[in-house]
C-alpha positions in Angstrom: -37.0 9.7 21.2 -33.4 10.6 20.1 -32.3 14.1 19.4 -30.1 13.4 16.4 -31.1 12.8 12.9 -29.3 10.8 10.3 -28.4 14.0 8.4 -27.0 15.6 11.6 -24.9 12.5 12.2 -23.6 12.5 8.7 -22.7 16.3 8.8 -21.5 16.3 12.5 -18.4 18.4 13.1 -15.6 17.5 15.6 -16.8 17.3 19.1 -19.4 15.5 21.3 -23.0 15.3 20.0 -25.7 14.1 22.4 -28.6 11.9 21.2 -30.1 11.7 24.7 -30.3 9.0 27.4 -26.5 8.9 27.6 -25.8 8.1 24.0 -23.2 10.4 22.3 -21.6 10.7 18.9 -17.9 11.6 19.2 -16.2 13.2 16.1 -12.4 13.4 16.2 -10.4 16.3 14.8 -9.7 14.1 11.7 -13.5 13.4 11.2 -13.5 9.8 12.6 -16.9 9.1 14.2 -17.8 6.7 17.0 -20.5 6.1 19.6 -20.1 6.3 23.4 -22.7 5.5 26.0 -22.7 7.0 29.5 -24.4 4.9 32.1 -24.6 4.5 35.9 -23.2 1.2 37.2 -23.4 0.6 40.9 -23.7 4.4 41.5 -20.6 5.1 39.3 -20.7 6.8 36.0 -19.0 5.0 33.1 -18.4 5.8 29.5 -18.7 2.7 27.2 -17.4 2.8 23.7 -19.9 1.1 21.3 -17.9 1.3 18.1 -17.5 3.4 15.0 -20.3 4.9 12.9 -19.4 2.5 10.1 -20.2 -0.4 12.5 -23.3 1.2 14.0 -25.6 3.6 12.2 -27.9 5.8 14.3 -30.7 3.3 14.7 -28.3 0.4 15.5 -26.4 2.6 18.1 -29.7 3.4 19.8 -30.7 -0.3 19.9 -27.3 -1.2 21.3 -27.4 1.6 23.9 -30.9 0.5 24.9 -29.7 -3.1 25.5 -26.7 -1.9 27.6 -28.8 0.5 29.7 -31.1 -2.5 30.5 -28.0 -4.6 31.5 -26.9 -1.8 33.8 -30.3 -1.5 35.4 -30.2 -5.2 36.1 -26.9 -4.6 38.0 -24.9 -6.5 35.5 -21.7 -5.2 33.9 -22.5 -3.6 30.6 -18.9 -3.5 29.6 -18.5 -7.2 30.0 -21.8 -7.6 28.0 -20.4 -5.4 25.2 -17.1 -7.3 25.2 -18.8 -10.7 25.1 -20.7 -9.7 22.0 -17.6 -8.2 20.4 -15.4 -11.3 20.6 -16.7 -12.6 17.3 -14.7 -11.6 14.2 -16.2 -8.6 12.5 -17.6 -8.3 9.1 -15.3 -7.3 6.2 -16.9 -3.8 6.2 -16.2 -3.3 9.9 -12.7 -4.7 9.5 -12.1 -2.3 6.7 -13.1 0.6 8.9 -10.9 -0.6 11.8 -8.0 -1.0 9.4 -8.6 2.5 8.0 -8.8 4.0 11.5 -5.5 2.4 12.4 -3.6 3.5 9.3 -5.2 6.8 8.3 -2.9 8.9 10.5 0.0 7.9 8.3 -1.9 8.6 5.0 -2.8 11.8 3.1 -6.4 12.9 3.4 -6.9 11.9 -0.3 -5.6 8.4 0.3 -7.7 7.9 3.4 -10.9 9.0 1.6 -10.2 7.0 -1.5 -9.6 3.9 0.6 -13.1 3.9 2.0 -15.0 5.2 -1.0 -13.6 2.7 -3.4 -14.4 -0.2 -1.1 -17.9 1.1 -0.5 -18.6 1.4 -4.2 -17.0 -1.9 -5.5 -16.2 -4.3 -2.7 -18.7 -4.0 0.2 -21.7 -4.8 -2.0 -20.1 -8.2 -2.7 -18.3 -9.2 0.6 -19.0 -6.4 3.1 -21.4 -8.4 5.2 -19.2 -11.6 5.2 -17.4 -12.3 8.5 -13.8 -11.5 7.9 -12.6 -14.9 9.0 -14.7 -16.6 6.4 -13.5 -14.8 3.3 -11.6 -16.9 0.8 -9.7 -16.2 -2.4 -12.9 -17.0 -4.3 -14.8 -14.3 -2.5 -12.0 -11.8 -3.2 -11.9 -12.8 -6.9 -15.7 -12.4 -7.1 -15.5 -8.9 -5.7 -12.7 -7.9 -8.1 -14.1 -9.6 -11.3 -16.5 -6.8 -12.3 -13.7 -4.3 -12.7 -10.7 -6.6 -13.3 -10.7 -5.8 -17.1 -13.0 -2.8 -17.4 -11.0 -0.7 -14.8 -7.7 -2.5 -14.4 -5.9 0.3 -12.5 -8.8 0.5 -10.0 -8.9 -3.3 -9.7 -5.2 -3.4 -8.7 -5.8 -0.7 -6.0 -8.8 -2.6 -4.7 -6.8 -5.8 -4.6 -4.1 -4.1 -2.6 -6.6 -2.6 -0.2 -8.4 -5.9 0.3 -5.1 -7.5 1.0 -4.2 -4.8 3.5 -7.5 -5.4 5.4 -7.1 -9.1 5.5 -3.5 -8.9 6.7 -4.7 -6.4 9.3 -7.4 -8.8 10.3 -4.9 -11.6 10.8 -2.7 -9.4 12.9 -5.8 -8.5 15.0 -6.6 -12.2 15.6 -9.7 -12.2 13.5 -8.3 -14.5 10.8 -5.9 -17.5 10.8 -4.4 -16.5 7.5 -3.4 -13.3 5.8 -4.5 -12.2 2.4 -4.5 -14.7 -0.5 -1.9 -13.8 -3.1 -0.6 -16.5 -5.5 -3.8 -18.5 -5.1 -5.8 -15.4 -6.0 -3.7 -14.9 -9.1 -4.7 -18.3 -10.3 -8.4 -17.3 -10.2 -8.1 -14.0 -12.0 -7.3 -13.9 -15.8 -4.5 -11.9 -17.1 -5.2 -8.2 -17.6 -4.6 -7.5 -21.3 -6.0 -6.4 -24.6 -8.1 -3.3 -25.1 -7.5 -1.3 -22.0 -5.3 1.6 -20.8 -2.8 -0.6 -18.9 -0.2 1.7 -17.4 1.9 -0.9 -15.6 3.6 -4.0 -17.0 2.6 -7.3 -15.4 5.7 -8.5 -13.5 5.6 -11.8 -15.4 6.6 -9.9 -18.5 9.4 -8.0 -16.9 12.4 -10.4 -17.4 11.7 -10.8 -21.1 11.4 -7.0 -21.5 14.7 -6.5 -19.8 16.3 -9.2 -21.9 15.2 -7.2 -25.0 16.6 -4.0 -23.6 20.0 -5.7 -22.9 20.1 -7.1 -26.4 20.1 -3.6 -27.9 23.0 -1.2 -28.3 23.6 0.5 -25.0 22.4 4.1 -24.7 22.2 6.4 -21.7 18.4 6.3 -21.9 18.3 2.5 -21.8 20.7 2.5 -18.8 18.5 5.1 -17.0 15.4 3.0 -17.7 17.0 -0.2 -16.4 18.1 1.7 -13.2 14.6 3.1 -12.8 13.2 -0.4 -12.9 15.8 -2.0 -10.6 15.4 0.7 -7.9 11.6 1.1 -8.3 12.2 4.8 -8.3 10.3 7.6 -10.0 11.9 8.4 -13.3 12.2 12.1 -12.5 14.4 11.1 -9.4 16.6 8.9 -11.6 17.0 11.8 -14.1 18.0 14.1 -11.1 20.5 11.6 -9.7 24.0 12.9 -9.1 27.2 10.9 -8.6 27.6 12.6 -5.2 24.5 10.8 -4.0 25.8 7.3 -4.9 27.9 5.2 -2.5 28.9 2.1 -4.5 30.8 0.6 -1.6 27.8 0.7 0.7 25.4 -0.1 -2.1 23.2 3.0 -1.4 21.7 5.9 -3.3 21.2 8.6 -0.7 18.7 11.1 -2.0 18.4 14.5 -0.2 15.1 16.0 0.9 15.3 18.6 -1.8 15.0 15.8 -4.4 12.0 14.1 -2.8 9.2 16.3 -4.1 6.4 13.9 -2.9 7.1 14.0 0.8 10.2 16.3 1.2 12.1 13.8 3.3 15.6 12.5 2.6 15.5 8.9 1.4 18.0 6.1 0.9 17.5 3.4 -1.7 19.5 0.2 -1.3 21.2 -0.9 -4.5 21.0 -4.5 -5.6 24.1 -6.0 -7.4 22.2 -5.6 -10.6 21.7 -1.9 -10.0 25.3 -1.5 -9.1 26.3 -3.0 -12.5 24.2 -0.4 -14.3 26.0 2.4 -12.4 29.4 0.9 -13.3 28.3 0.9 -16.9 27.0 4.5 -16.6 30.5 5.6 -15.4 31.7 5.1 -19.0 29.4 7.9 -20.0 30.8 10.3 -17.5 32.9 13.0 -19.1 33.9 15.3 -16.2 35.5 14.8 -12.8 33.2 17.3 -11.0 29.9 16.2 -9.6 27.4 15.6 -12.4 24.2 13.7 -13.4 24.6 9.9 -13.3 22.5 9.7 -16.5 23.3 12.9 -18.4 21.4 14.3 -21.3 23.0 16.3 -24.1 25.7 18.7 -23.0 25.6 17.2 -19.5 22.2 18.6 -18.8 19.3 16.7 -17.2 18.1 13.7 -19.2 14.7 14.3 -20.8 11.6 12.3 -19.9 11.2 11.5 -23.6 14.7 9.9 -23.7 14.1 7.6 -20.8 10.6 6.6 -22.1 11.5 5.9 -25.7 11.5 2.1 -25.2 7.9 2.2 -24.0 6.5 4.0 -27.1 5.2 0.8 -28.7 3.9 -0.7 -25.4 0.7 0.0 -23.5 2.7 0.8 -20.4 4.4 3.9 -19.0 7.8 4.2 -17.1 6.1 5.2 -13.9 4.1 2.0 -14.0 7.1 -0.1 -13.1 6.6 1.1 -9.5 3.3 -0.7 -9.6 4.9 -3.7 -11.2 7.3 -3.9 -8.3 4.6 -3.4 -5.7 2.5 -6.2 -7.1 5.5 -8.5 -7.4 6.5 -7.7 -3.8 2.9 -8.6 -2.5 2.7 -11.8 -4.5 6.2 -13.2 -4.5 7.6 -11.8 -1.2 4.8 -12.3 1.2 7.2 -12.7 4.1 8.4 -9.1 3.7 6.1 -6.7 5.7 4.0 -4.4 3.6 5.5 -1.4 5.3 8.9 -2.4 3.9 7.7 -2.5 0.3 6.0 0.9 0.8 9.3 2.3 2.2 11.2 0.9 -0.8 8.9 3.1 -2.9 9.7 6.1 -0.7 6.1 6.3 0.5 5.7 7.9 3.8 5.7 5.4 6.7 4.7 6.3 10.2 7.8 6.5 12.4 6.3 4.2 14.9 6.2 1.4 12.3 9.9 1.9 11.5 10.7 1.9 15.3 8.7 -1.3 15.7 11.1 -3.2 13.4 14.3 -1.3 14.5 15.7 1.1 11.9 18.7 -1.0 11.0 16.6 -4.1 10.5 14.1 -2.1 8.5 16.8 -0.9 6.0 18.1 -4.4 5.8 14.7 -5.8 5.0 14.4 -3.3 2.2 17.8 -4.4 0.9 16.6 -8.0 1.0 13.5 -7.0 -1.0 15.3 -5.0 -3.7 18.1 -7.6 -4.0 15.4 -10.2 -4.7 13.7 -7.8 -7.2 17.0 -7.4 -9.0 17.5 -11.1 -9.3 13.9 -11.5 -10.5 14.2 -8.8 -13.1 17.5 -10.3 -14.3 15.9 -13.8 -14.6 18.2 -15.3 -12.0 15.8 -15.8 -9.1 14.9 -19.4 -10.1 11.2 -18.8 -10.5 11.3 -17.5 -14.1 12.7 -18.8 -17.3 16.4 -18.2 -17.5 17.3 -15.4 -20.0 20.5 -14.4 -21.7 21.1 -11.1 -19.8 24.4 -9.4 -19.1 23.1 -9.0 -15.6 22.8 -12.7 -15.1 26.4 -13.1 -13.8 25.4 -11.1 -10.7 22.6 -13.5 -9.6 
């Protein structure tokens, strides 16, 4: 009989915990838990990884260990036996755990925990047991439907997380296709009416910008347009100084001191549409010395209220345009790697991901993405109704 209990497994601290008969629970310094079986094969001791705790609970791990010990006693290779059984694509739940384990080192503890807990509560009961290669857009829509209107913000996060898992599964060879995007949108109704919707659906954005451009120009409206076109945080836009702007290179180089979220210097590529906003902002500049790009009264920092005035009558907030951009990038620019879209938002990306693409290429892909975003917002991308914007001439 094993030594461990389910409660001991659940509360196990970092280290190796023996269940007896060679079965051990390994807990990493970050809390990741996995099973390892130590057996004798032809007189040699071997450690065989069985999988994560999410894939095998205590009872399942004991059963698997018993099977592999029997294989070893029959002088057959237990590793080959394990691998033969593991060639089949995993369940969605197991793929989610594998995806989490691969990406968690680049996430905050809060993000990593929320990733698994939200899936466990809302997605796994619906599709967790399905093999990941069998999951269709209908399955994803069915999993999202219960919260799509009642908890729209959560639903969008779940949609993103499911997409991340399915894309990871494709890259791992478990699926022939990545996550469904546009086809999934066709199955889900529009999120509207009666909820606290913080982000504007990207389909509404070109018309919103058209209305902004039809009004008298103010520094607040220019700052809002620039916030949208750069997918930046509005506080960063209000902090922007002319010394950070390189119009010739089309870059906004933000120092580490400005990046309160991760404390790392970050460059945003400027689309032609964003450059035009800056050229227009020059007319509001009253001094030669370095100063705010979008100044408030007396040259001071622009207030949050000034930049958000245009949102007062809408069920959205300025910060929500970052989510608008992210959803558009996922659905309209599927050829752009997810890491590129995350980097465009100044989210922390593991350096190994950047190196995998080559730094210069990574920045160029971000430029491609934000240039396309600028054209979309201006109504000049060809997939939205053409609108009478002053930005249109730059399409």
